[in-house]
C-alpha positions in Angstrom: 69.7 -32.9 -63.9 68.8 -30.1 -61.6 67.9 -31.1 -58.0 66.9 -28.9 -54.8 68.4 -30.0 -51.4 68.1 -28.7 -48.0 71.6 -28.8 -46.3 71.8 -29.8 -42.9 74.6 -27.8 -40.8 74.9 -24.5 -43.0 74.6 -21.7 -41.0 77.0 -19.0 -42.2 78.3 -17.5 -45.4 81.5 -19.3 -45.1 79.8 -22.4 -45.0 78.0 -22.0 -47.9 81.4 -21.2 -49.5 83.0 -24.2 -48.0 80.2 -26.3 -49.3 79.9 -25.0 -52.8 83.7 -25.4 -53.4 83.7 -29.0 -52.4 80.6 -30.0 -54.6 81.8 -28.2 -57.5 84.9 -29.5 -57.5 83.6 -32.9 -58.0 83.5 -34.4 -61.5 80.0 -34.5 -63.0 78.7 -31.4 -61.1 78.0 -28.3 -63.7 76.8 -25.8 -61.2 75.7 -25.3 -57.5 74.2 -22.6 -55.9 74.2 -22.5 -52.2 72.2 -20.0 -50.0 72.6 -20.0 -46.2 69.6 -17.8 -45.7 67.2 -20.7 -46.6 70.0 -23.5 -45.8 69.5 -24.9 -49.4 71.4 -25.7 -52.4 70.5 -26.1 -56.0 72.6 -28.6 -57.8 72.9 -29.3 -61.5 74.7 -32.4 -62.0 75.2 -35.6 -64.5 73.8 -38.4 -62.7 76.0 -40.7 -64.6 79.0 -39.2 -63.3 78.3 -38.4 -60.0 75.8 -39.6 -57.4 74.0 -37.9 -54.4 76.0 -40.0 -52.2 79.2 -38.8 -53.8 78.4 -35.0 -53.1 77.3 -35.9 -49.6 80.5 -38.0 -48.6 82.3 -34.8 -49.8 80.7 -32.2 -47.3 79.7 -35.2 -44.5 83.5 -35.0 -43.0 82.9 -31.2 -42.9 80.0 -31.3 -40.9 77.2 -30.7 -43.3 74.6 -33.2 -45.0 72.6 -32.9 -47.9 68.8 -33.9 -46.7 66.4 -34.9 -49.3 65.7 -33.7 -52.9 63.1 -30.9 -52.7 63.0 -30.7 -56.6 60.8 -28.8 -58.4 57.4 -31.0 -58.4 55.3 -28.3 -56.7 52.1 -30.4 -57.0 53.4 -33.0 -54.6 54.8 -30.4 -52.5 51.8 -28.5 -52.2 49.6 -31.4 -51.8 51.8 -32.8 -48.9 51.9 -29.2 -47.1 48.0 -28.8 -47.7 47.4 -31.7 -45.8 49.0 -30.8 -43.1 52.3 -32.5 -43.4 55.9 -31.2 -42.2 58.8 -31.4 -44.4 61.5 -33.3 -42.8 64.2 -30.7 -43.1 61.7 -28.4 -40.7 61.1 -31.1 -38.4 64.8 -31.5 -38.1 65.4 -27.7 -37.6 62.7 -27.2 -34.9 64.4 -30.3 -33.4 67.7 -28.2 -33.5 66.1 -25.1 -32.5 64.6 -26.5 -29.2 68.2 -28.0 -28.4 69.9 -24.4 -28.9 67.0 -23.2 -26.7 67.8 -25.4 -24.0 71.7 -24.1 -24.0 70.8 -20.5 -24.2 68.6 -21.1 -21.1 71.6 -22.4 -19.3 74.2 -20.4 -21.0 72.8 -16.9 -21.2 72.3 -16.2 -17.1 75.6 -17.9 -16.6 77.5 -15.5 -19.1 75.7 -12.2 -17.9 76.8 -13.1 -14.2 80.6 -13.7 -15.4 80.2 -10.7 -17.5 79.2 -8.5 -14.4 82.0 -9.9 -12.5 84.5 -9.4 -15.2 83.4 -5.8 -15.6 83.7 -5.3 -11.7 87.1 -7.0 -11.8 88.2 -4.7 -14.6 87.1 -1.5 -12.6 88.9 -2.6 -9.4 92.1 -2.9 -11.4 91.7 0.9 -12.4 90.5 1.9 -9.2 92.6 -0.3 -6.4 90.6 1.3 -3.3 87.4 -0.5 -4.3 86.5 -3.9 -2.6 87.3 -7.0 -4.3 85.3 -10.1 -4.8 84.9 -11.6 -1.4 85.9 -15.1 -2.9 89.4 -16.7 -2.4 91.2 -17.0 -5.7 91.6 -20.4 -6.0 88.0 -21.3 -4.8 86.7 -18.8 -7.7 89.2 -20.3 -10.1 87.7 -23.9 -9.6 83.9 -22.9 -9.4 84.8 -21.1 -13.0 86.8 -23.9 -14.2 83.4 -26.3 -13.8 81.2 -23.7 -15.2 83.8 -23.0 -18.1 84.2 -27.0 -18.8 80.3 -27.2 -19.4 80.0 -24.2 -21.4 83.2 -25.3 -23.5 82.5 -29.0 -24.0 78.6 -28.8 -23.7 77.4 -25.5 -25.0 80.2 -24.8 -27.3 80.6 -28.3 -28.7 80.1 -26.8 -32.2 82.8 -24.5 -31.8 85.1 -27.5 -31.0 84.1 -29.0 -34.0 85.2 -26.1 -35.8 88.5 -26.4 -34.8 88.9 -29.9 -35.2 87.6 -29.5 -39.3 90.2 -26.7 -39.3 92.9 -28.6 -38.3 92.1 -31.6 -40.6 90.4 -29.9 -43.8 91.8 -26.3 -43.6 88.2 -24.8 -43.9 87.4 -22.1 -41.3 84.3 -20.5 -40.3 82.9 -18.2 -37.5 82.9 -21.3 -35.3 86.5 -21.5 -35.8 87.6 -18.4 -34.8 85.4 -18.7 -31.6 86.6 -22.2 -30.8 90.4 -21.4 -31.1 90.1 -18.4 -29.2 88.1 -19.9 -26.2 89.6 -23.3 -26.1 93.4 -21.5 -25.9 91.9 -19.4 -22.9 90.2 -22.5 -21.4 93.3 -25.0 -21.9 95.6 -22.2 -20.4 93.4 -21.3 -17.6 92.6 -24.6 -16.7 96.5 -25.5 -16.6 97.5 -22.9 -14.4 94.7 -23.7 -12.0 95.3 -27.6 -11.8 98.7 -27.3 -11.6 99.8 -24.0 -9.7 103.2 -25.2 -9.3 103.7 -24.2 -13.2 103.2 -20.7 -12.5 106.3 -20.5 -10.0 108.3 -22.7 -12.4 107.6 -21.0 -15.6 107.0 -17.4 -13.8 103.7 -17.3 -15.4 100.9 -14.7 -13.7 98.4 -15.9 -11.3 95.4 -15.1 -13.9 92.7 -17.1 -15.9 90.8 -16.7 -18.6 87.9 -18.8 -17.6 85.5 -15.5 -18.0 86.4 -15.3 -21.6 85.4 -18.7 -22.2 82.2 -18.6 -20.7 81.1 -14.8 -21.7 82.2 -15.4 -25.5 80.2 -18.8 -25.7 77.2 -17.5 -23.5 76.6 -14.3 -26.2 77.6 -16.2 -29.4 75.3 -19.0 -28.7 72.5 -16.5 -28.2 73.2 -15.1 -31.2 73.2 -18.1 -33.4 69.4 -19.3 -31.4 68.2 -15.7 -32.8 69.6 -16.2 -36.2 68.2 -20.0 -36.6 64.8 -18.9 -35.1 64.8 -16.0 -37.8 65.6 -18.2 -40.6 63.0 -20.7 -39.8 60.4 -18.3 -39.8 60.8 -17.2 -43.4 59.6 -20.3 -44.3 56.2 -19.5 -42.7 55.3 -17.6 -45.6 55.5 -20.2 -48.0 53.6 -22.6 -45.8 50.5 -20.3 -45.5 50.7 -19.3 -49.2 50.3 -23.2 -49.8 47.5 -23.4 -47.0 45.4 -21.1 -49.4 44.7 -23.5 -52.0 41.7 -25.3 -51.9 42.1 -29.3 -50.6 39.8 -30.7 -53.1 37.4 -29.8 -56.3 34.0 -30.7 -57.1 33.9 -31.9 -60.7 31.9 -33.7 -63.4 33.1 -37.2 -64.2 31.0 -39.7 -66.0 27.7 -37.5 -65.8 27.8 -36.9 -62.2 29.5 -34.7 -59.4 32.3 -36.3 -57.5 34.9 -34.2 -55.0 38.2 -35.2 -55.7 42.0 -34.1 -54.3 43.1 -31.2 -56.1 46.0 -33.1 -57.0 43.8 -35.3 -59.2 42.2 -32.5 -61.1 43.1 -32.9 -65.0 43.0 -30.1 -67.6 40.3 -29.6 -69.4 38.0 -31.2 -66.5 34.5 -29.1 -65.5 34.8 -27.8 -62.2 31.8 -26.9 -60.2 32.2 -23.9 -57.3 29.4 -23.0 -55.1 28.9 -20.2 -53.1 31.2 -19.3 -50.3 33.8 -22.0 -51.5 37.3 -21.8 -52.6 38.1 -21.8 -56.5 40.5 -25.1 -56.6 42.4 -24.5 -59.7 42.7 -21.7 -62.8 40.5 -21.9 -65.6 37.6 -20.1 -67.6 33.8 -19.8 -66.6 31.8 -22.2 -68.9 28.1 -21.6 -67.0 27.0 -19.2 -65.1 28.2 -16.0 -63.3 29.4 -15.1 -60.0 31.2 -12.2 -57.9 34.4 -13.3 -56.9 37.1 -12.2 -54.0 40.4 -12.1 -55.7 41.6 -9.6 -53.2 44.4 -12.2 -52.3 45.6 -12.0 -55.8 44.9 -8.5 -56.9 44.8 -6.8 -53.6 41.5 -4.8 -54.8 38.8 -4.8 -52.2 35.9 -4.8 -54.4 34.9 -8.5 -55.6 35.2 -8.7 -59.2 32.0 -9.7 -61.5 32.5 -13.0 -63.4 30.6 -14.1 -66.5 30.9 -17.0 -69.0 34.4 -16.4 -70.8 36.1 -14.9 -67.9 39.2 -16.1 -66.1 39.1 -17.2 -62.4 42.1 -18.0 -60.4 42.8 -20.8 -57.9 42.7 -19.7 -54.2 40.2 -17.1 -54.6 36.7 -17.2 -53.0 33.5 -17.3 -54.6 31.5 -15.1 -52.9 28.0 -15.7 -54.5 26.3 -17.5 -57.2 27.4 -20.8 -58.5 29.0 -21.8 -61.9 31.1 -24.2 -63.7 34.4 -23.6 -65.4 36.9 -25.4 -67.4 40.2 -26.1 -65.7 43.1 -24.7 -67.8 46.2 -24.5 -65.4 46.6 -27.2 -62.3 49.3 -27.6 -59.9 52.8 -25.9 -60.8 51.1 -23.7 -63.3 48.5 -21.9 -61.6 49.0 -18.4 -60.3 49.2 -19.4 -56.6 52.1 -21.8 -57.2 54.0 -19.4 -59.5 53.6 -16.9 -56.6 55.0 -19.3 -54.1 57.7 -20.0 -56.5 58.8 -16.5 -56.8 58.4 -16.2 -53.2 61.1 -18.9 -52.5 63.4 -17.8 -55.1 63.5 -14.4 -53.9 64.0 -15.3 -49.9 67.0 -17.5 -51.3 68.6 -14.8 -53.0 69.7 -12.8 -50.2 72.6 -12.5 -47.8 72.7 -11.4 -43.9 75.0 -9.0 -42.3 76.9 -11.8 -40.6 78.2 -12.9 -43.8 81.1 -9.9 -43.4 82.3 -11.3 -39.9 82.3 -14.9 -41.5 84.3 -13.7 -44.6 86.7 -11.9 -42.3 87.3 -15.0 -40.2 88.4 -17.1 -43.1 91.6 -14.8 -43.3 91.7 -13.5 -39.6 91.9 -17.2 -37.8 95.1 -18.7 -39.8 96.3 -15.1 -39.9 96.0 -14.9 -36.0 97.5 -18.7 -35.4 100.6 -17.9 -37.6 101.4 -14.7 -36.0 101.1 -16.4 -32.6 103.2 -19.2 -33.7 105.8 -17.5 -35.2 105.7 -15.2 -32.1 106.5 -18.1 -29.8 109.3 -19.2 -32.0 110.8 -15.9 -31.9 110.6 -15.6 -28.3 112.1 -19.4 -27.7 115.2 -18.6 -30.3 116.1 -14.9 -30.4 114.5 -14.4 -26.9 116.9 -17.3 -25.8 120.0 -15.8 -26.8 119.4 -12.6 -25.0 117.3 -13.6 -21.9 117.8 -17.3 -21.2 115.5 -20.1 -21.7 113.3 -19.8 -18.4 112.9 -16.1 -19.1 112.1 -16.6 -22.8 109.7 -19.4 -22.5 107.9 -17.4 -19.9 107.4 -14.4 -22.4 106.6 -16.7 -25.1 103.7 -18.2 -23.6 102.5 -15.3 -22.4 102.9 -13.8 -25.8 101.1 -17.0 -27.1 98.4 -16.7 -25.0 98.0 -13.0 -25.0 97.6 -12.8 -28.8 94.9 -15.4 -29.2 93.2 -13.9 -26.0 93.3 -10.5 -27.5 92.0 -11.7 -31.1 89.3 -13.8 -29.2 86.2 -12.5 -31.1 83.9 -11.2 -28.0 83.5 -7.9 -29.6 83.1 -9.4 -32.7 80.1 -11.3 -31.8 78.7 -8.6 -29.8 79.1 -5.9 -32.6 75.9 -7.0 -34.7 73.7 -8.2 -32.0 73.9 -5.5 -29.1 73.2 -2.8 -32.2 70.3 -5.2 -33.5 68.7 -5.8 -30.2 68.8 -2.1 -29.3 67.7 -1.0 -32.6 64.8 -3.5 -32.8 63.7 -2.4 -29.6 63.7 1.0 -30.4 61.7 0.2 -33.1 59.0 -1.7 -31.6 58.6 1.2 -29.2 58.2 3.0 -32.4 55.5 1.0 -34.1 58.2 -0.6 -36.4 58.8 -4.3 -36.2 61.9 -5.6 -37.7 62.5 -9.2 -38.7 66.5 -9.4 -38.9 69.7 -7.5 -39.2 69.5 -8.1 -43.0 66.4 -6.0 -43.1 68.1 -3.1 -41.6 70.9 -3.2 -43.3 69.2 -3.0 -46.7 66.7 -0.5 -45.5 69.6 1.9 -44.6 70.6 2.1 -48.5 67.3 2.1 -50.4 66.8 5.1 -52.4 63.6 3.8 -54.3 60.2 3.2 -52.6 57.7 1.4 -54.4 54.1 1.2 -52.9 51.3 -0.9 -53.5 47.8 1.3 -53.8 45.3 -1.0 -52.0 45.8 -0.7 -48.3 48.9 1.0 -48.0 48.4 4.5 -50.0 44.7 3.9 -49.6 42.6 2.5 -46.9 41.8 -1.0 -48.7 38.0 -0.9 -48.3 35.2 0.9 -50.5 33.8 4.1 -49.3 31.3 6.5 -50.8 32.8 9.7 -52.4 30.1 11.2 -54.6 26.4 11.4 -54.7 24.7 12.8 -58.0 20.9 13.6 -58.1 19.5 13.4 -61.7 15.9 14.0 -60.5 15.2 17.2 -59.9 12.5 16.4 -57.2 15.5 14.3 -55.3 18.1 15.6 -53.1 21.4 13.6 -52.7 20.4 12.6 -49.4 17.0 11.1 -50.8 19.2 9.3 -53.2 21.7 7.8 -50.7 18.8 7.0 -48.3 16.9 5.3 -50.9 19.9 3.0 -52.0 20.5 2.4 -48.8 17.2 1.1 -47.8 17.5 -0.9 -51.1 20.7 -2.4 -50.0 19.9 -3.0 -46.7 20.0 -7.0 -46.8 22.7 -7.3 -49.3 26.2 -8.5 -48.3 27.9 -7.0 -51.2 31.2 -4.7 -50.1 29.6 -1.9 -52.1 26.3 -2.3 -50.6 27.9 -2.3 -47.1 29.7 1.0 -48.0 26.6 2.6 -49.2 24.5 1.4 -46.0 27.6 2.8 -43.7 27.4 6.4 -45.4 23.8 6.2 -45.0 24.1 5.8 -41.3 27.1 8.0 -41.0 24.8 11.0 -42.1 22.1 9.7 -39.7 19.3 8.9 -42.6 16.7 6.6 -42.0 16.5 3.5 -43.7 13.8 1.0 -43.8 13.2 -2.6 -44.5 12.9 -3.3 -47.9 10.4 -6.0 -49.5 10.8 -8.3 -52.2 14.5 -8.0 -51.7 16.6 -9.9 -54.6 20.3 -10.1 -55.6 20.7 -9.9 -59.5 23.9 -11.9 -60.0 26.3 -9.9 -61.8 24.0 -6.8 -62.0 22.9 -5.5 -58.3 20.1 -5.7 -56.3 16.4 -5.1 -56.4 13.6 -4.2 -54.3 10.6 -2.5 -52.8 11.0 0.5 -51.1 7.8 2.4 -50.0 6.1 0.4 -52.6 8.3 1.8 -55.5 10.6 -0.8 -57.2 14.2 0.2 -56.8 17.0 -1.2 -58.3 20.6 -0.2 -57.3 22.9 -1.6 -60.4 25.9 -1.1 -62.3 25.9 0.8 -65.4 25.2 -0.7 -68.8 27.8 -0.3 -71.5 25.8 2.4 -73.2 25.5 4.5 -69.9 29.1 4.8 -69.4 29.0 7.5 -72.1 27.0 9.7 -69.9 28.8 12.6 -68.7 28.8 12.1 -65.0 29.4 8.5 -65.3 32.2 8.8 -67.5 34.0 11.5 -65.5 33.9 9.6 -62.2 34.9 6.3 -63.9 38.0 8.1 -65.5 39.0 8.9 -61.8 39.1 5.2 -61.0 36.0 5.0 -59.3 33.1 2.7 -59.2 30.0 3.9 -60.2 26.2 2.3 -59.3 23.1 3.8 -60.9 19.7 4.1 -58.6 16.7 3.5 -60.7 13.1 3.9 -59.4 10.1 2.6 -61.1 12.4 2.0 -64.0 13.9 5.8 -64.2 17.0 6.7 -63.4 17.3 8.8 -60.4 20.9 9.2 -59.0 24.4 8.1 -59.2 26.6 6.9 -56.2 30.4 6.5 -56.8 32.7 4.6 -54.4 36.1 4.3 -54.2 39.0 3.0 -52.1 39.9 6.4 -50.3 43.4 7.8 -49.6 44.6 7.3 -45.9 44.7 10.5 -43.9 48.6 10.3 -43.2 49.8 9.2 -46.9 50.5 12.6 -48.3 52.5 13.7 -45.2 54.4 10.3 -45.5 55.4 10.6 -49.0 56.6 14.2 -48.2 58.7 12.9 -45.6 60.5 10.2 -48.0 61.1 13.0 -50.5 62.8 15.3 -47.8 65.3 12.0 -47.3 65.9 12.1 -51.3 64.0 8.9 -51.9 62.0 8.6 -55.2 58.6 7.0 -54.8 56.9 4.9 -57.0 53.1 3.5 -57.3 52.5 -0.3 -58.5 49.1 -1.0 -58.5 47.0 -3.8 -60.7 44.5 -1.1 -61.0 43.6 0.9 -64.4 45.9 3.6 -65.3 43.5 6.4 -64.7 42.5 5.3 -61.2 46.1 4.8 -60.3 47.1 8.5 -61.9 44.2 10.1 -59.8 45.5 8.6 -56.4 49.0 9.4 -57.6 48.4 13.0 -58.2 46.7 13.6 -54.9 50.1 12.3 -52.8 52.3 13.8 -55.0 54.0 10.4 -56.1 56.8 10.6 -58.9 55.9 7.7 -60.7 53.1 5.2 -61.2 53.2 1.7 -62.7 49.2 0.6 -63.5 47.5 -2.4 -65.0 50.3 -4.6 -63.4 49.4 -8.5 -62.7 50.4 -10.0 -59.5 53.0 -12.3 -61.3 54.5 -9.0 -62.6 54.9 -7.0 -59.7 58.4 -9.2 -58.7 59.6 -8.2 -62.3 59.0 -4.8 -61.9 61.3 -5.0 -58.7 63.8 -6.8 -60.5 63.8 -4.1 -63.5 64.4 -1.4 -60.9 67.1 -3.4 -59.3 68.8 -3.9 -62.5 68.9 -0.3 -63.3 71.2 0.0 -59.8 68.2 0.9 -57.5 68.1 0.0 -53.8 64.4 -0.7 -53.6 62.0 -1.1 -50.9 58.4 -2.4 -51.3 55.8 -1.6 -49.4 52.3 -3.3 -49.7 49.6 -5.5 -47.8 48.3 -8.4 -49.6 49.1 -11.7 -50.8 49.6 -10.9 -54.2 52.5 -8.2 -52.9 54.3 -11.5 -51.5 56.6 -12.0 -54.4 57.3 -8.4 -54.8 57.9 -7.8 -50.9 60.4 -10.7 -51.2 61.9 -10.0 -54.3 62.8 -6.2 -53.2 66.2 -5.3 -51.1 63.7 -5.0 -48.2 60.0 -5.6 -48.1 57.9 -3.4 -45.7 54.5 -4.8 -44.8 51.4 -3.2 -42.9 50.3 -5.2 -39.8 46.8 -4.6 -41.0 47.7 -6.8 -44.0 47.7 -10.6 -44.6 50.0 -12.8 -42.7 51.9 -13.8 -45.7 52.4 -10.3 -46.8 54.0 -9.8 -43.1 56.0 -13.1 -43.2 57.5 -12.1 -46.7 58.4 -8.6 -45.5 61.5 -7.6 -43.3 59.8 -4.8 -41.9 56.1 -4.5 -40.8 54.5 -1.3 -39.6 52.0 -1.7 -36.7 48.6 -0.4 -37.4 49.5 0.2 -41.0 50.9 3.5 -40.4 53.1 4.6 -43.4 54.4 7.4 -41.8 56.6 5.2 -39.9 58.4 4.3 -42.8 60.8 7.5 -42.9 61.4 6.7 -39.1 62.3 3.0 -40.4 64.8 4.4 -42.7 66.0 6.9 -40.0 66.5 3.9 -37.5 68.2 1.5 -39.9 70.7 4.3 -41.0 71.3 4.8 -37.4 71.8 1.1 -36.7 74.0 0.3 -39.4 76.2 3.3 -38.2 76.4 1.7 -34.9 77.3 -1.6 -36.3 80.2 0.1 -38.4 81.3 1.6 -35.4 81.1 -1.5 -33.4 83.2 -3.4 -35.8 86.0 -0.7 -35.7 86.1 -1.0 -32.1 86.0 -4.8 -32.2 89.2 -4.7 -34.5 91.1 -1.5 -33.2 92.1 -3.6 -30.1 93.4 -6.6 -32.1 95.0 -4.0 -34.7 97.0 -2.5 -32.0 96.9 -4.9 -29.2 98.3 -8.3 -31.0 101.5 -6.4 -32.2 101.8 -5.0 -28.4 100.8 -8.7 -27.1 103.7 -10.2 -29.5 106.2 -8.1 -27.7 106.9 -5.6 -30.4 107.5 -2.7 -28.0 109.5 -4.8 -25.3 113.0 -4.5 -27.1 112.7 -0.8 -27.4 110.9 0.3 -24.0 110.5 -3.0 -22.1 106.7 -2.7 -22.6 105.1 -6.2 -22.6 101.5 -6.8 -23.0 100.9 -9.5 -20.1 97.6 -11.6 -20.8 96.0 -9.9 -18.0 95.7 -6.6 -19.9 95.1 -8.5 -23.0 92.1 -9.8 -20.9 91.3 -6.2 -20.3 91.8 -5.1 -23.8 89.7 -7.8 -25.1 87.0 -7.0 -22.3 87.4 -3.2 -23.1 86.5 -3.9 -26.5 83.3 -5.5 -25.6 82.4 -2.7 -23.2 83.0 -0.4 -25.8 80.8 -2.2 -28.4 78.0 -2.8 -25.9 78.3 1.1 -24.8 78.3 2.4 -28.4 75.0 0.2 -29.1 73.3 1.5 -25.8 73.8 5.1 -27.4 71.2 4.0 -30.0 68.2 4.3 -27.3 68.8 8.1 -26.7 69.1 8.8 -30.8 66.0 10.4 -32.1 64.4 9.2 -35.4 62.1 10.7 -37.7 
């Protein structure tokens, strides 16, 4: 059987790898797929051979725990969430996040103060003439001991557990690396502070590394908190999607109407839908007709007219008219449930950039430890032979501590967060909201950008584009004025667009009389005692030359009748954004291919695409097919960015290598995307890509600076230059080198502020 679990304690790529390795090794486990971005695992196992308790026992000793089966029962899951319930796993994550926030509020100010003091100490080492801190060394060390103890054993408790698990089970992750470095610096410093005679006896330098412990833990715990908060927000898109469904349904049972929970609706049951209500499940209209707002699914702003035999979709809104329909899909089979499932799967398929550091740490930690131990052993054996035991022991301890201190991952911990902080801040200044480092990493490699049409390339609302007078006695203005007066009391989006156009042209609209909305047809009223009808064309009227031409351009055509005679035509369409053409041209300048993906008809899509110079059009694509189109492009080897604004775009936004949402669109689209463009300005997309490339370049440079000190410093700290030139890297300078790498990383990240993006 296959079951899905939340995993408590999984927070990095190596965690996911450890869990997968431990559980996959159990007899009866056929397959396991762990994903630390969503902190979940899908496990296929034989319940006759292995139990959930067995799997839990295998990973609990390592600090992880399977938390409740999510299964694949979307009916129960959706019903639970729709009634305001909170999954236990999310409640746990919120509590954990609050605990981390408390630690950050204490640790960050302390770390910043100590970091400034550490930098000042470095400067005074370089320029001896500058004033030193007006605090006696002994007093400063005792104060630092107290602060470092709190940081090490309370704030950094997770890192200590990482060390313990590494010793007991040989399972190393990022916590292990940080724990070993900070604990070594702390223990050495505490010993020489509490027992100063050791310094004299062993001829050790009067230097402590409390600042190393404090600063490393402070900044890393901040990074962990920001990561946890970002990961928790990814689940909000799912919750908002679930919240779109109706909570109840009005059905016919035993000859009477009754309201029941949505989970109790049965296939084949007759469901009644009244004006202004949500359609509860998918089905086919049995009786009546209406105009339904399907924008949450199709993205199209114009309501769809529905009649007997037409399909309706759960979660969409009935604008006007009452009807009955037969339920054909319920629970996990509805389109909304399928969209939810696709968003979950796509979100769970991604890996953050921090995985690189975690992967390195699994090799780096034991390597550094081996080097440190071997170095100490060499000094105590060979060194004793040449220098005597006391001197050899002094050099050996300094080498051991120096290696671990210089290998302490302060710069490694800062490499990504500092660049991301600067990059995200710069993006916000330019109207670009960035969710996480992963989004920047993916965006920097994008070669194909896929645009949804409505709300991204177009404005997302209908507007009058053409007015044609057929009656020779009437001008175009007369046609618009008469139609606007007839539509004055209508709430239909097309009517609102016609009235708005008339107002924009300062035409005088009068109050109609005998107004009547004709469901599925249009509106009728008396204007100046003449019977006026504004309606959609009949099937035989679509052959009229003007009607046919406008419809081929993807426009919606309405006919104006006065006293039973056609007097004119008005065409409406979703119009192109003013900056769309320039935005796409800037993408082309970067060598990026641009595709438009839309549910609109081929003619309308090609008409829009031609105006803005789009490379390829994918039209008449259903919402559930959009994510598959993105998958197809990825299978071909493309790195894909999806740009959209509607609920129907959410699966594609999540499936793409990076999703880009309009801030003018839906919350679900923004939650599913990694990048959000303020004010829906797609010109910012080209700037986003430039910013992503600059930020990732900075991160790579930072990683270089983080490791170059280790590559050069570790052999020197081990004493490789001492036999030749008598040069030995005292732990003081190991600390300086470690701090220097941190300063290099921070300074390099700050360079992003001055970089121009276009």
